[in-house]
N, C-alpha and C positions, 0 to 999 in steps of 0.2 A: 864488732864488723865484718861481713860475711865477703873470702875471696868472691873474686867476679869471675874467676877460672873454674868454681868449685859451681856453680849455679848456673843454672839455664837460660835462656832469654827471657825477657817479660813475658807474662802470660797474655795472652791473646784472647780479647774479647768474643764473647758469640755474634754470630751473625745477628748483624746490624740491623734495623726497621727504622722508619721514619725519618727525622729530622737532622744533618747531619750535625754530630758536637762540632762547638767555635770554641778557642779559646780564650776565655776575657783577660785583653790589655790593656794597658790604662796608655789611651793618644795622649801623641806628644799633640803641640799646636799643628797642625798642618801648614804647609809652607804656599805661601801666597801663589796666584794659579797664575801671576806673570810677575816678570823683574825687570824693575828700570838700569837702562844705565845708562853713560854717564849723557849720551844723546838724546836721552827721552825714550828711542823705540822700547817693545815691548817684545818680551820671548816667552812663548808660553812652554811649561817646561815638558818634556815628554814623560808621558806614565811608563813606570816600569812593569816588566813582562811581571806575570801569575802564573804559575806553575803547578799546573795539578796533579800529585803524587798519587798511582792505585798501588798500593805494596801486597804482594800475594806471599805470606811467609810459610804455604805449602809447599812452595816450589822447592826448599831450600832441604830436601833429601832428591832431587833428582841431578843428574848431571849439566855439565853448560851445556851440553848439546839440545840434552831435552828440555833443558828451560829455555832457549831460545825456540825451538820447535813451540812448546804449547804458549812464550809470549808473545809470538808471532800470530796466532790466532787470537788470540786475548787483545790483539792489539785491532782488529778492527771495530769492534763498537767504540772507540776513542777515534776511529779516522772522521765520526761523525758529527762532533764537536769540536776537533780542531786539524788542522792540517800540518800541524807539526807536534808527531807523536814520537817520541826519542825512546830505546830499550834501556833500560839498567838492570842490574844485579836481582831479579825475583821482582822489578816493580816496572811499569810504565809511566814514562810524566810526558804532559800535552802542555800547550799555553792555554791558557783560558782568558787573558781579559780580553783580549778584542771581542768574544763567545759572550760577554756577561750579560749585557745590554738584550742583543738578539735572543739569548734563553731564558732571563728575565733571574738572575743571580746563581749564586753558588749553589744552594738547594735545588736550582730546577738542573742541573747541569748533572748533580749527584743523582737525583733521581732517573735522570733518562738515561745513565748509564747501568744503575745500580741490579738494574732486569735481565740487561741484554751480557753485562760480564758475570751473572750468578747463572744464567742459562748455558754460559760457555764450558764454564767452571763445570758442570753439571755434566755437559756431553765427553770431556776431560776424565770424568770420573774423581776429581777433584773437591777437597770441600770446600761450602758455596758461602767462600767468604773474604774478605780484601780489606785493610790497611788503608786508610788515606787522611792527605794533607794539599793544603795548596800555600804558598809563600811566593815572596819576590825573587828568587834561585833555585836552578836545575836542584844541586844539593839540598841545599835545607828543604826543601818538601821533600826530599826519600828520605830525610833523615828526624824531621818530622812522624812521616807514617811510618817510619819505621818504630819510633817508641809508641805505637797503638794511642795516641791522642786524639786521631779527626782533627788536626785541628786547622785553623784557618787566619792567615796572619796577609793584611792587605797591605801595608806599607811599609816599605825596607828601612824604617826607622827603629820600628819596632822588632825587626829580624832578630837583631845582637841579643834582643833580653829573652826573646822567647824558646829560640835556641839554647841560651845559658842554663834554661832548666831541663834541658834534657840531661839523661845520662850517656856516659862515657861508651855505655855498650852500643851505643848506637852507631856509631862508628863504623863497626865490623871491621875489629883490630886483629893483629893475631895474636898468639899468646903471651909471645914474648913482648909484646905492646900494652897490651891492659897488664902484664904483674908488672912494667915498669911505673905506668898512671897508678897503679894501685900501691905501692910502695911510696909514688911521692905525693900520697895521700889525698886523689884527685878522684871525683865524683860523678862529678857534673861539669858541664861545657866552659859554666860559667870560670870554674877553677881554672881552666887553661888559659883563659883569655889575660888574666893576670900575671900569666910569666910571660918574659923576655920571649921576643922569637928566633934567637941568636940559640938560645939555652933549648929549645925546641926543636930547632931543627939539628943540631949536634948530637941529643937522645933520639929524634925520631923519623930523621931522614926529611928528603926536602917534598914525597908524596903524600906526608902527613899538614905540612904547613898548606899544600895545593888544597889540600882538600877544604881544612879552614876558611882558608880563604875563598874557594867558591861556594860554601857557603855564604860567608856574607856578601856575596858578588865586589869580591876585589881584586879575583883573576877571573879571566873569560873561562866560558865550560863548553867545549865542544859534545855535540852530540849527535848518538848515530839513529838517524832518523826511519822509521816504519815507511817501508812501500809495500804494500799489497802485490800479491802474484800476481803475474798476467790473466787476462782471461777474456778468450772470443768466442761468444756464439753471436748468428744471427739466422732469421728467420724470411722469407722472403713467401708471401700471401699471393696466390696467382690470381690474374681474375677471374681466369674459367680454366677448368678442367684440363688437364691435359695426359692423353693416354702414349703419345709415341715420347722416350724419354730425347731423341734426336732436336727435338725441340726445347726440351730445356735445357742445352748446353748452354743457349745466351743467359740465359737465367742463369745456370750454375757461373759462367764467365762472370759475370757482375759481381756476385759472390765471393767469389776468389780475388776478383780484384781488388775489393774491400778485406780480405783478409790480408794481402799480401802488403795493401797499406798498413795495415795494424802491423805485423811484423817490421815492416823497413822504419816505423818509426821509434819503436822502440831494441833494433837491431838485436832480430830474434829470427830464430823457423822454426817448423815444424815437424816431429816426425811419427805421429799421430793423428791424423780427423776422422771425425764420424761428418757424415753425410746422409742426410735422412729426407725418405720421400714421405708428405703425410696424404692419407689417403680418405675416403667420408666414411667410416662409419668400417673401421678395418685398420690394424695394429701399421705403425709406421715400416716402412722399409729401410731398414739402415744400410751403409756399404761405410766398409771398414778401412779406412785407406790407411795402412804406414808404409814406413819410407824406408830403405835399408839405410839413403842419408839423409838427413832435415833438410830441408830446403822452404824457399819462400817465394818460388818461382809461380805465379798464376799461371803463365803456361805448362808448365811442367806438370803441375795437381791438372789442370785441365785434361791433359793429354790423357795421364791415369784415370781422372773419372770417365773419359769416355769409353777406354777400355773396358771400365767393369761396368759401361752400359748396356754394351755389345753383346754381356754375356747375361743381364738381368731379363727377367722376364716378372712385370710388376701383375699385382695381383688385382688393381684397380687404377682407376687413373688418381692422377695426382691433383693434389690441391692446394699443395704448401711443399716450400723446402727448406729445411734449416742445416747449415755449418756450423759442428762445436769444435772447439781444439780439446785433444784432448792429452797430450804432452808439449811443452817448448821448450827448442835448444838454441844455445848461445849461437848465432852466427858464425862460421867461417869460411871466409871466401879463399878465392884459388888465385894465385900469383900465375898470369901471363906473363908471355917471355916480352924482353923489351925492346929486342932486332928483330924487324922482318925476318919468318923463316921462308926458305927457299918454296916458291908454292910447288916444284914439282918434285919435293921430296915429297918420302911417306906419310901422313899425317901421324903423331905421335900417340901411343895410346894413352889411353886416359883410364883412372876410375872409374871417374867420373860417370864416363857413357857407360861402364859395364855396371852399374847401380842404377840406372834408368835405364836399363834393357830387362835387367833382373825385375823391375818391378812391375815391368809391362808383363814379364813372362807369369810374374803372379798374379796379375788382376786380369788377363786372358785365361791363364790355365785352373788358378788356384796355388798356394803355396804348401796345400799335401803334392805336388808331383814335383816340385824341386829341390833338388838334395844337394847337399856341399859334402864334402870328404875331409874329415877328420883325423889325423895322424893321432895314437896311442903310444903312450912308453909300453910297450909291447914286442921281445924279440920272436915271436912267432910270425909267424907273414901273415894266416888267415886271421887274425886277432889284432893287428898293428893299424887298420883303420877300422875308422867307423861312420856310417850316413848319416846326416845331422839334416831336417825337415827345415825348411824356410822360418816356421814359426821358431822354433830352438834356435835358430840361427837369431831369430831379435828378441828375444829373451833375454840372449846375452847380454843387448844393448851396445855393441862395438860395432861403428860406420866396416864396410868391408871392403876390401882391400885383396889385392891379388896375392894367392900363397898364402892369407895369413888363416889360413886351417890346417897347412900341411909347413909346419916351424920345423919341426921334427925329424927334418929328412936326412936318413940314413948316410953315409957315406960312400956305401956298396950300392950300385946301382937295382932300383925299384921299377919293375913294368907298372905302368896306369891298369892295366885290367887284368884281374887275378881270377882263374876260373875257381868256380864254387866248390866243386872238386876236383883233386888233381889227378892228373889221364897219364895211365900207366902207359909209358914209349915201348919199343919192340928194339928189343936188342939180337941183331942176327950178321953173323961172321964179323963179329967184334964190332961193327958200325950201327949208330943208331937210327929210326927212325919215327917219322911220326905221319904225317902226309908223305916226305918224302923224307930224304937223306938227310940227317944232323950233323953242326961241325958245331963242336968248342969252341968256343973265342974268346972267354978269359974265365977264370974259378982255378977254384973255388971258394966260394966262402962259407964256412962252418957253420950252424947253428944249431946248439944244444943246448933245451928248454924244458919246461915240465919234468924234470928229471924225481921231482918228489912227487909226482901222482903219478897213477898207471898211465895212463897216456903220454909216455918220455917221447920227445921230439929230440932226432940226434939227423941231420942233412948236410950235403955238400953242395951247394947251389954253383949253377953254372950258366954262363949267360950262352945263349949256342944262337946259330945261325943255319935256317932252314932251307933245303936248296932252291926254294921258290921265293928267296928274300925275304921271310919272316923271320923278326928278333925272338926269339924264345927264352924265357928263366925256365930252366930246369932242373931237380935236384936227383939226387941218389942218399937212398938209404943207408945209415951207415950199421943197421943191425938187423936180424931178421934175415931176408931174403936178398937182399941191398938192390934192389928195383929200382930203376929212373925211370919219373914221374915230369910230367909238363904241369908248370904252377903256374902261368902267366902270359902275356904277351906281351912286347916292348909297342910304340907308337910307332 
């Protein structure tokens, strides 16, 4: 007898076709459809669920996150036959008892799923086969599918005997548990049925017992149901051609109201959507609306769209409009003050106001005209800052906050404006001059860097005050002729 740890899994069948294979089991006497109680009233027995499991052995080589990603794609076809689709390791399971009569039996359901699942596997570059089974319990159907029998068990009374024929390999136990079962002479699940529960609990723990109880419908089975990703797209066909974008705003307002209602029902926002204008015999004009901060306000979106319209020239009259959301975001609300504030006090600054202002600037001027200053871990002042365009800030994917790009602020003062090329100062009678005479206020701050290259930088920086009131950032070279230079202006 071979050691199960030294052997591979059960050989997988080749991609199947045709009718589903069904395990032939002896059926016991079916219970009567109604039971009489002492009073003589009849109670119809509630039919048990029937769970259809689809098992994908080819997902075993993927990580857990990759498996979840692939299963989310593969779950879409199952949603067409059941509204209860749950996720399990390498498998999808759905309830089909209520769908049998509608689709015309289990074979019709399988044939309806076989083509779409094979197509999805092909698009994911995975082998185009899967194993399947159905029985009254979620765990039982998963064990049957792992065995490769493609079986069908309708009645719960037959569940114990059908599962008992399966090898213990379908339990997916760890190496130590497999070794213990092997040493105990257990090769099939029916061998486990004969053992006392207390001894099994001591040797294998509660998870093992719960697994078997769930398979036999002796314990509840929690499921993680499939929730399809949100999608929104709406089109409005105009009754006549419109050549003025201002006349299109009421139509856009109605469409954005639909979007706002859709987002509110799902507690979502959007930070990227497309507004398309369709023309007769011409390609559509697409307005790419990306937001710094996710929003679901129809008024805010309409304001941005109106700003885009003000700079847009259409090549032909518009015959239809379309909105499509490219990115959904979780809704994050803003806390308001509980107590009323003094109306005479100045209105507090809000990041939200700045974000809306920046979005209007982008819609009006274009993203390539808007830049942000970002600091870099660099000692040399010429290279310590970098300009970042609006499009690059959007790719980072973080909402804008004041000072977010200026996290690494040096302890010593730095001017907001640096000269592209430092300007040499005049030293006359021991006094520095720019346009007017200069008086040093504070310093020095010594900066020495790039000593490993030919461009050795050795400077002493000072904060100075010019006679006309300007605050300057100046430095003196510590090598060469030791000249003085103006490098920047303070605000």
